[in-house]
C-alpha positions in Angstrom: 10.1 29.7 10.6 12.9 31.8 9.2 12.4 34.2 6.3 14.0 31.7 3.9 11.7 28.8 5.0 8.7 31.2 4.7 9.7 31.9 1.1 10.2 28.2 0.5 6.6 27.6 1.8 5.4 30.3 -0.6 7.2 28.5 -3.5 5.2 25.4 -2.6 1.8 27.2 -2.3 1.9 29.6 -5.3 1.1 26.9 -7.9 -1.7 25.7 -5.6 -3.2 29.2 -5.6 -2.9 29.2 -9.4 -4.8 25.9 -9.5 -7.6 27.0 -7.2 -7.9 30.3 -9.0 -8.1 28.8 -12.5 -10.1 25.7 -11.7 -13.0 27.8 -10.3 -12.7 31.0 -12.3 -10.7 30.0 -15.4 -13.6 30.3 -17.8 -13.8 34.0 -17.0 -10.2 34.5 -18.0 -10.5 32.4 -21.2 -7.3 32.9 -23.1 -5.8 35.0 -20.3 -5.8 32.0 -18.0 -2.5 30.9 -19.6 -1.0 34.3 -18.7 -2.2 34.0 -15.1 -0.7 30.5 -14.7 2.5 31.6 -16.3 2.8 34.7 -14.1 2.4 32.6 -11.0 5.2 30.2 -12.2 7.4 33.1 -13.1 7.2 34.4 -9.6 7.8 30.9 -8.3 10.9 30.6 -10.4 12.3 33.9 -9.1 11.7 32.9 -5.5 13.4 29.5 -6.2 16.4 31.3 -7.6 16.6 33.4 -4.5 16.5 30.3 -2.3 19.3 28.7 -4.4 21.6 31.7 -4.2 20.9 32.1 -0.5 21.4 28.4 0.4 24.5 27.5 -1.6 26.8 29.9 0.3 25.0 29.4 3.6 27.0 27.7 6.4 23.9 25.8 7.6 23.7 22.4 6.0 19.9 22.3 6.4 17.1 24.8 7.0 14.5 22.9 8.7 11.1 23.5 10.3 9.4 20.5 12.1 6.4 20.4 14.3 4.5 17.5 16.0 1.3 16.8 14.1 0.0 13.9 16.3 1.4 13.0 19.7 0.3 9.5 20.7 1.5 10.0 24.3 3.1 6.5 24.4 6.5 5.0 23.9 7.9 2.3 21.6 11.4 1.0 22.4 11.8 3.9 24.9 11.1 6.3 22.0 8.2 8.7 22.2 5.6 7.8 19.6 4.6 10.9 17.7 4.2 12.0 14.1 6.4 14.9 13.1 6.0 16.7 9.8 7.6 19.8 8.3 9.7 21.2 5.5 13.4 21.5 4.9 15.8 23.1 2.4 19.3 21.7 1.8 21.5 22.1 -1.2 19.7 19.3 -3.1 16.3 20.8 -2.3 17.4 24.2 -3.5 18.7 22.9 -6.8 15.6 20.8 -7.4 13.3 23.8 -6.6 15.0 25.7 -9.4 14.9 22.7 -11.8 11.1 22.1 -11.2 10.0 25.7 -11.4 12.2 26.5 -14.4 10.9 23.6 -16.5 7.3 24.2 -15.4 7.6 28.0 -16.2 9.0 27.3 -19.6 6.3 24.7 -20.3 3.7 27.3 -19.2 5.3 29.8 -21.6 5.5 27.4 -24.5 1.9 26.3 -24.0 0.6 29.8 -24.6 1.0 29.2 -28.3 0.9 25.5 -28.5 -2.4 25.0 -26.6 -4.0 28.2 -28.0 -7.7 27.5 -28.9 -7.8 24.3 -26.9 -11.3 23.5 -25.7 -10.1 23.0 -22.1 -7.5 25.7 -22.1 -8.0 27.1 -18.5 -8.3 23.6 -17.0 -5.0 22.6 -18.7 -3.3 25.5 -16.9 -5.0 24.7 -13.7 -3.8 21.1 -13.8 -0.3 22.3 -14.6 -0.4 24.3 -11.4 -1.6 21.3 -9.4 1.1 19.1 -10.9 3.8 21.7 -10.0 2.5 22.0 -6.5 2.6 18.3 -6.0 6.1 18.0 -7.3 7.4 20.8 -5.2 5.8 19.1 -2.2 7.9 16.0 -2.8 11.0 18.1 -3.0 10.5 20.3 0.0 9.1 17.9 2.6 11.3 16.5 5.4 9.4 13.3 6.0 8.1 10.2 4.2 4.5 10.9 5.2 4.1 14.2 3.4 6.3 12.8 0.6 3.8 10.0 0.1 0.8 12.4 0.1 2.5 14.6 -2.5 3.6 11.4 -4.3 0.0 10.4 -4.8 -1.0 13.9 -5.8 1.6 13.7 -8.6 0.0 10.5 -9.7 -3.5 12.2 -9.8 -2.3 15.4 -11.5 -0.3 13.4 -14.1 -3.5 11.3 -14.8 -5.4 14.6 -15.5 -2.7 15.9 -17.8 -2.0 12.8 -19.8 -5.8 12.4 -20.2 -6.3 16.0 -21.1 -7.9 15.0 -24.4 -10.0 12.3 -22.8 -12.4 12.2 -25.7 -9.6 10.3 -27.5 -9.7 6.7 -26.3 -5.9 6.3 -26.6 -5.4 9.3 -24.3 -7.9 8.1 -21.7 -6.4 4.6 -21.8 -2.9 6.0 -21.5 -3.9 8.0 -18.4 -5.5 5.0 -16.8 -2.4 2.9 -17.6 -0.1 5.4 -16.1 -2.2 5.7 -12.9 -2.6 1.9 -12.4 1.0 1.0 -13.1 2.2 3.6 -10.7 -0.1 2.2 -8.0 1.9 -1.0 -8.2 5.1 0.7 -7.3 3.4 3.0 -4.7 2.1 -0.1 -2.8 5.7 -1.2 -2.3 6.6 2.4 -1.3 3.8 2.4 1.3 4.9 -1.0 2.8 8.5 0.3 3.1 7.2 3.4 4.9 5.3 1.1 7.3 8.4 -0.9 8.1 10.3 2.3 8.8 7.5 3.6 11.1 7.2 0.4 13.0 10.9 0.4 13.8 11.8 4.0 14.3 8.5 5.5 15.4 9.3 8.5 13.2 9.1 9.3 9.5 11.4 12.3 9.3 14.5 11.8 7.3 16.8 13.1 10.0 15.2 10.9 12.7 15.4 7.8 10.6 19.0 8.3 9.5 20.1 9.3 13.0 18.6 6.1 14.4 20.4 3.9 11.8 23.6 5.7 12.6 23.1 4.8 16.2 22.8 1.2 15.3 19.0 0.9 15.4 18.4 -1.6 12.5 14.8 -2.8 11.7 14.2 -6.0 13.6 17.9 -6.2 14.3 18.6 -7.4 10.8 20.4 -5.9 7.8 18.1 -7.9 5.6 15.1 -6.0 6.9 17.0 -2.7 6.3 17.7 -3.8 2.7 14.0 -4.8 2.3 12.8 -1.5 3.6 15.1 0.4 1.2 14.1 -1.7 -1.8 10.4 -1.4 -1.0 10.8 2.4 -0.9 12.7 2.1 -4.1 9.6 0.4 -5.6 8.0 3.9 -5.6 10.9 5.1 -7.8 10.5 2.1 -10.1 6.9 3.2 -10.8 7.4 7.0 -11.0 10.7 6.9 -12.8 9.5 4.2 -15.2 12.2 1.6 -14.3 12.0 -2.0 -15.5 9.6 -3.7 -15.2 7.1 -0.8 -14.6 8.4 1.3 -17.5 5.5 0.4 -19.8 3.3 3.4 -18.9 5.6 6.2 -20.0 5.7 5.8 -23.8 1.8 5.6 -23.8 1.8 8.9 -21.8 2.8 10.6 -25.1 -0.9 10.8 -25.8 -1.0 13.9 -23.7 -0.1 17.4 -25.1 3.5 17.7 -26.0 4.3 20.4 -23.4 2.9 17.9 -20.8 5.4 15.3 -22.1 8.2 17.8 -21.5 6.9 18.5 -18.0 6.3 14.9 -17.0 9.3 13.3 -18.8 12.0 15.8 -18.2 12.4 17.2 -14.7 9.3 16.5 -12.7 7.3 13.3 -12.5 9.9 10.9 -13.7 12.6 12.7 -11.8 10.6 12.2 -8.6 11.7 8.6 -8.4 15.4 9.5 -8.9 15.0 12.2 -6.2 13.5 9.6 -3.9 16.5 7.3 -4.3 18.8 10.3 -3.7 16.9 11.3 -0.6 16.8 7.8 0.7 20.5 7.1 -0.1 21.8 7.1 3.4 19.6 4.1 4.5 20.4 2.0 1.4 22.6 -1.0 2.2 25.2 -2.4 -0.2 22.8 -5.2 -1.3 20.0 -2.7 -2.0 22.4 -0.4 -4.0 23.6 -3.4 -6.1 20.0 -4.3 -6.9 19.2 -0.7 -7.8 22.3 -0.5 -10.0 21.2 -3.5 -12.0 17.6 -2.3 -12.3 19.0 1.0 -13.7 21.4 -0.7 -16.1 18.7 -3.1 -17.4 16.2 -0.3 -17.9 18.8 1.9 -19.8 19.6 -1.0 -22.1 16.1 -2.2 -22.8 14.8 1.4 -23.5 17.8 2.2 -25.8 17.2 -0.8 -28.0 13.5 -0.1 -28.3 14.2 3.6 -29.3 16.3 2.4 -32.2 13.3 0.9 -34.0 10.7 3.7 -33.2 9.4 6.1 -35.9 7.1 8.3 -33.7 9.3 11.3 -32.7 7.7 11.5 -29.2 8.0 7.7 -28.7 11.8 8.0 -29.5 12.1 10.7 -26.9 10.0 8.7 -24.4 12.2 5.7 -24.6 15.2 8.0 -24.5 13.8 9.3 -21.2 13.5 5.8 -19.8 17.0 5.0 -20.8 18.4 8.2 -19.2 16.5 7.6 -16.1 18.0 4.1 -16.0 21.4 5.9 -16.3 20.6 8.0 -13.2 19.4 5.1 -11.1 22.5 3.1 -12.2 24.7 6.0 -11.1 23.1 6.2 -7.7 23.2 2.4 -7.4 27.0 2.1 -8.0 27.5 4.8 -5.4 28.1 7.8 -7.8 25.5 9.8 -5.9 26.5 13.3 -7.0 26.9 12.1 -10.6 23.5 10.6 -10.6 21.9 13.7 -9.2 24.0 15.9 -11.6 22.6 13.9 -14.6 19.1 14.5 -13.3 19.7 18.2 -13.4 21.4 18.4 -16.8 18.9 15.9 -18.3 16.1 18.1 -17.2 17.3 20.9 -19.4 18.1 19.1 -22.6 15.3 16.5 -22.4 12.7 19.3 -21.7 14.2 21.1 -24.7 14.0 18.0 -26.9 10.3 17.5 -26.1 9.5 21.2 -26.6 11.5 21.2 -29.9 9.5 18.1 -31.0 6.4 20.0 -30.1 7.6 22.9 -32.3 8.1 20.4 -35.2 4.7 18.7 -34.6 3.0 22.2 -34.4 4.5 23.1 -37.8 3.6 19.7 -39.3 0.0 20.0 -38.1 -0.2 23.5 -39.7 1.2 22.3 -43.0 -1.0 19.2 -43.1 -4.1 21.4 -42.5 -3.1 23.7 -45.3 -2.8 20.9 -47.9 -6.0 19.2 -46.4 -4.0 16.1 -45.6 -5.8 14.2 -42.8 -4.1 10.8 -43.2 -0.4 11.6 -42.6 0.8 11.2 -39.0 2.3 14.5 -37.9 4.5 12.7 -35.4 6.0 10.1 -37.8 9.6 11.1 -38.6 9.2 9.2 -42.0 6.8 11.9 -43.1 9.2 14.7 -42.3 12.6 15.7 -43.7 14.2 19.0 -44.9 13.1 21.0 -41.8 16.5 22.5 -41.2 16.0 25.5 -43.5 12.3 25.9 -42.7 12.8 25.9 -38.9 16.3 27.1 -38.2 15.8 28.0 -34.5 14.2 24.7 -33.7 16.9 22.9 -35.7 19.9 24.5 -34.0 18.4 24.2 -30.5 17.4 20.6 -31.0 20.9 19.9 -32.4 22.4 21.3 -29.1 20.0 19.1 -27.1 20.9 16.0 -29.2 24.6 16.7 -28.7 24.1 17.0 -25.0 22.2 13.8 -24.6 24.7 12.0 -26.8 27.5 13.1 -24.4 29.5 15.2 -26.9 32.2 17.4 -25.2 31.4 21.0 -24.2 27.8 20.0 -23.3 26.3 19.4 -19.9 25.4 15.8 -20.8 29.1 15.1 -21.5 30.0 16.1 -17.9 27.3 14.2 -16.1 27.4 11.0 -18.3 31.2 10.8 -17.9 30.9 11.0 -14.1 28.4 8.2 -14.0 30.5 6.0 -16.3 33.6 6.7 -14.2 31.5 5.6 -11.2 30.6 2.3 -12.9 34.2 1.6 -13.7 35.2 2.3 -10.1 32.3 0.1 -8.9 33.3 -2.8 -11.1 36.9 -2.6 -9.9 35.8 -3.0 -6.3 32.8 -5.3 -6.7 33.7 -7.3 -9.8 30.3 -6.5 -11.5 31.8 -5.6 -14.9 28.5 -6.0 -16.8 27.3 -2.7 -15.4 30.0 -0.4 -17.1 29.7 -2.5 -20.3 26.0 -1.7 -20.4 26.7 1.9 -19.6 29.1 2.4 -22.5 26.9 0.4 -24.9 23.8 2.5 -24.1 25.9 5.7 -24.6 26.6 4.5 -28.2 23.0 3.5 -28.8 21.8 6.9 -27.5 24.0 8.8 -29.9 22.9 6.6 -32.8 19.1 6.8 -32.4 19.2 10.5 -31.5 21.1 11.4 -34.6 19.0 9.1 -36.7 16.0 11.2 -35.6 17.8 14.5 -36.3 18.9 13.4 -39.8 15.6 12.0 -40.9 13.6 15.0 -39.5 15.8 17.9 -40.5 18.2 16.9 -43.3 17.5 16.0 -46.9 14.3 17.0 -48.7 10.8 17.0 -47.3 8.7 14.0 -48.2 6.0 16.2 -49.8 7.1 19.3 -51.7 3.6 20.9 -51.6 3.5 20.5 -47.9 7.0 21.9 -47.5 5.9 25.3 -48.8 3.6 25.6 -45.7 6.2 24.7 -43.1 7.5 27.6 -41.0 9.2 28.4 -37.7 7.1 28.4 -34.6 6.1 31.6 -32.8 8.6 33.4 -30.6 6.8 32.4 -27.4 7.7 28.8 -28.4 11.2 29.3 -29.5 12.4 31.5 -26.6 12.1 28.5 -24.1 14.1 26.4 -26.6 16.9 29.0 -26.7 17.0 29.2 -22.8 17.2 25.4 -22.5 19.8 25.2 -25.2 22.0 27.7 -23.3 21.6 25.6 -20.1 22.8 22.6 -22.0 26.4 23.9 -22.2 29.0 22.9 -19.7 29.8 26.4 -18.4 26.6 26.6 -16.2 27.8 23.7 -14.1 31.6 23.7 -14.3 34.2 25.9 -15.9 36.3 22.8 -16.7 34.9 21.5 -20.0 36.1 17.9 -19.4 35.4 17.5 -15.7 32.6 18.6 -13.4 34.2 17.4 -10.2 35.5 20.9 -9.3 32.3 22.8 -10.5 29.9 24.4 -8.1 27.4 21.5 -8.4 29.8 18.8 -7.3 31.2 21.0 -4.5 27.8 21.8 -3.1 25.6 18.7 -3.8 27.9 16.1 -2.4 27.3 12.6 -1.3 25.5 12.4 2.1 27.2 10.5 4.9 26.6 6.8 4.3 25.4 5.7 7.8 24.3 2.2 7.0 26.3 -0.6 8.6 27.7 -1.6 5.2 29.4 0.8 2.8 28.9 0.9 -1.0 31.6 -1.6 -1.4 34.4 -3.2 0.6 36.2 0.1 0.5 35.4 3.4 2.2 33.6 6.2 0.5 36.8 8.2 0.2 38.6 5.4 -1.6 35.6 5.0 -4.0 35.7 8.8 -4.8 39.4 8.6 -5.4 39.0 5.6 -7.7 36.3 7.5 -9.7 38.9 10.3 -10.3 41.4 7.7 -11.5 38.8 6.2 -13.9 37.7 9.5 -15.3 40.1 9.8 -18.2 39.4 6.3 -19.4 35.7 6.8 -19.0 35.9 10.0 -21.0 37.9 8.5 -23.8 35.6 5.4 -24.1 32.4 7.6 -23.8 33.5 10.0 -26.6 34.6 7.0 -28.7 31.3 5.1 -28.5 29.3 8.3 -28.9 31.3 9.2 -32.0 30.9 5.7 -33.4 27.1 5.9 -32.9 26.9 9.3 -34.6 29.1 8.0 -37.5 26.9 5.0 -38.1 23.8 7.2 -38.0 25.3 9.5 -40.7 26.5 6.6 -42.8 23.1 5.0 -42.7 20.7 7.9 -43.0 22.7 10.8 -44.5 25.3 9.3 -46.7 23.3 6.1 -47.4 26.4 3.9 -47.2 24.4 1.4 -45.2 20.8 0.5 -46.2 18.6 0.7 -43.1 15.9 -1.4 -44.8 18.4 -4.1 -45.8 19.7 -4.3 -42.2 16.1 -4.4 -40.9 15.2 -7.2 -43.3 18.4 -9.2 -42.5 17.7 -8.8 -38.8 13.9 -8.9 -39.1 13.2 -11.0 -36.0 15.4 -8.7 -33.9 14.0 -5.6 -35.5 10.4 -6.7 -34.8 11.4 -7.6 -31.3 12.7 -4.0 -30.7 9.9 -2.3 -32.6 7.3 -4.2 -30.6 9.0 -3.0 -27.4 10.3 -6.4 -26.4 6.7 -7.6 -26.4 6.3 -6.2 -22.9 2.7 -5.0 -23.5 1.8 -8.3 -25.1 3.4 -10.2 -22.2 1.5 -8.1 -19.6 -1.7 -8.5 -21.5 -1.3 -12.2 -21.6 -0.3 -12.5 -18.0 -1.1 -9.7 -15.6 -4.0 -8.2 -17.5 -5.4 -11.6 -18.6 -5.1 -12.9 -15.0 -6.7 -9.8 -13.6 -9.6 -10.1 -16.1 -9.8 -13.8 -15.4 -10.0 -13.3 -11.7 -12.5 -10.6 -12.2 -14.7 -12.9 -14.4 -14.4 -15.7 -11.8 -15.4 -13.3 -9.1 -18.3 -12.1 -11.2 -19.4 -15.7 -11.8 -19.1 -16.4 -8.1 -21.0 -13.3 -7.3 -23.8 -13.9 -9.8 -24.1 -17.7 -9.4 -23.1 -18.4 -5.8 -23.7 -15.2 -3.9 -26.7 -14.2 -5.9 -27.9 -17.8 -5.9 -27.8 -17.9 -2.1 -29.5 -14.5 -1.9 -32.1 -15.5 -4.5 -32.6 -18.9 -2.9 -33.1 -17.2 0.5 -35.6 -14.8 -1.2 -37.4 -17.8 -2.8 -37.7 -19.6 0.5 -38.8 -16.4 2.2 -41.3 -15.9 -0.6 -42.7 -19.5 -0.3 -42.9 -19.1 3.4 -44.8 -15.9 2.9 -47.2 -17.6 0.5 -47.9 -20.4 3.0 -48.2 -18.0 5.8 -50.6 -15.9 3.7 -52.7 -18.9 2.9 -52.8 -20.1 6.5 -53.7 -16.6 7.6 -56.4 -16.2 5.0 -57.9 -19.7 5.3 -57.3 -20.9 8.9 -57.0 -17.8 10.9 -59.5 -15.7 8.9 -61.7 -18.8 8.6 -61.9 -19.2 12.4 -62.6 -15.6 12.9 -65.2 -15.5 10.2 -66.8 -18.7 11.5 -67.1 -17.2 14.9 -68.6 -14.1 13.4 -71.0 -16.2 11.3 -72.1 -18.3 14.3 -72.8 -15.2 16.3 -74.8 -13.8 13.4 -76.7 -17.0 12.9 -77.7 -17.3 16.5 -78.4 -13.7 16.6 -80.8 -14.1 13.7 -82.6 -16.9 15.4 -82.9 -15.0 18.7 -84.0 -11.9 16.8 -87.4 -13.6 16.0 -88.3 -14.0 19.6 -86.9 -10.8 20.9 -89.9 -8.7 20.0 -89.6 -6.1 22.7 -93.2 -6.7 24.0 -93.6 -7.4 27.7 -96.8 -9.5 27.3 -94.9 -11.8 24.9 -92.0 -12.2 27.3 -94.5 -13.1 30.2 -96.3 -15.7 27.9 -92.9 -17.3 27.1 -92.0 -17.3 30.7 -95.2 -19.0 31.8 -94.9 -21.5 28.9 -91.4 -22.2 30.0 -92.5 -22.6 33.6 -95.3 -25.0 32.6 -92.8 -27.1 30.6 -90.4 -27.3 33.5 -93.2 -28.3 35.9 -94.5 -30.9 33.4 -91.0 -32.4 33.1 -90.6 -32.3 36.9 -93.9 -34.0 37.6 
């Protein structure tokens, strides 16, 4: 263990210490428990920054510490069968450590004011620590075994955070939904790990990738390698809310808003994208094509749903799903660095969007309380308006975040989105799958439209209720400082000094595509040719991206600011389509009618089988046993006891008869003896 790896291990364990400390002694700290948790994460962030600045210039590609946990003392395919585990830090890990700890620290800081007075304040901060520990474990491990352990811990801790206000049925239901839907994807992930273990006898990334590079393919078939990659990808489908397991994420908005920022920005949902990036070297061309289409479909479906939502957090939730689809699509087409880059940039502006929405909701709750309005939904954008002057810091930071997610030049989102779109164009040229870039540019336009729709309705114009407007005010500084930090990180300069291209920035130079060691490349061309084609397509991608984003913004202003287009008239004219989008493509209804109904039906059938058949057999056996017991009892009491009692009665009867002649007098016995002798003599004679 080097000093750097020891520090990396400390980064992993500090949030766990925070969790243990607060879960057992949190009530003693009361309001100070938030400061304790925030202090631990602040130290964690500083250590992560140290690791980043130490690793990026380092000549070593990977810092690794591995040890044998279990040695089975046997061989499979001439390979020793043992279970190695450990930790590693490469450039991707170093970047992700900073991303996770930064977002978690800012969420801790923001929550000091947002969650003040909460009934379970200390438990909330304890669970934040557990969640951060789990996510850091996924990032820092060097093998699938520990990754799966931390993967499940993320599922558990997210369940606790989403259901923080479990007294609300909607919150407890959302927590259960998130937990159960993720189990579906995790099952596929587990099966994929088992295939890898059976073939390679190791679960370390280096061991698996080295074996594939040496020509060791599962069951000597590329199909099995594709299957293993796709099954592992199932874990990402669940965690990163990809189609068709995306339905849990919007419901997870029932948790506290800072939790939404933590789960939906850089941590839980990013785990799936990170898994795809980490597994990238073993993904075949067929697997990558499937992944690209799943990402594209997810991005499109979520973007269309976001257009018709009115809950500010639901809009951002579907925006998150759409952007996650973008990342997965980028990885699927082979634009590895672009996909990971968008994961990093998205972490900053999406966490900022959620925290800014939390600032708006916090102000709305205060204003509604002041006017004693208990009927208005504080999260419905239709009940807002005119917040620009009331909340200037929140407005300007949220505007920067919106510009970034819309892909407007000079923002980080512009750099990462353009690289993904250039990758889709290059991919379509080599593979012929032109629908993927078409969906990519269409989603870019839709994103710009629905995000500026939200901004215009919330911040521009006049507030819906003038009396309520008088009570609206900016959030406390402890809530606005994280917004300012994230807004600064949403500018291009933090990633590349070139405002129109990230390809020569520090990120692209240090977090490069890993060597593709699978038998098949991303396309018919080599990786170098693909990268070269991406450079050729960059200018076209940039022009098209800015054009569609500008068109989306223009339509949003024409509809909701200048009122040149009537949104209600369009909704009425396209009512079936509008209802289809607003009802989320009826996915919940579809799952209720199929998966849920089938599950409940099977459960009822099993309950009937259990109560009628199983219980019938058990109860029948009990009845037979009981009848046998009654017969046995009667036989025992009448026959057996009768014989015993008859014997006793007979003995008593004869005893009573003999008792009359058994006087105890010798003279009497002599007389009876003489009489008996006389009788015998008489009979004889």
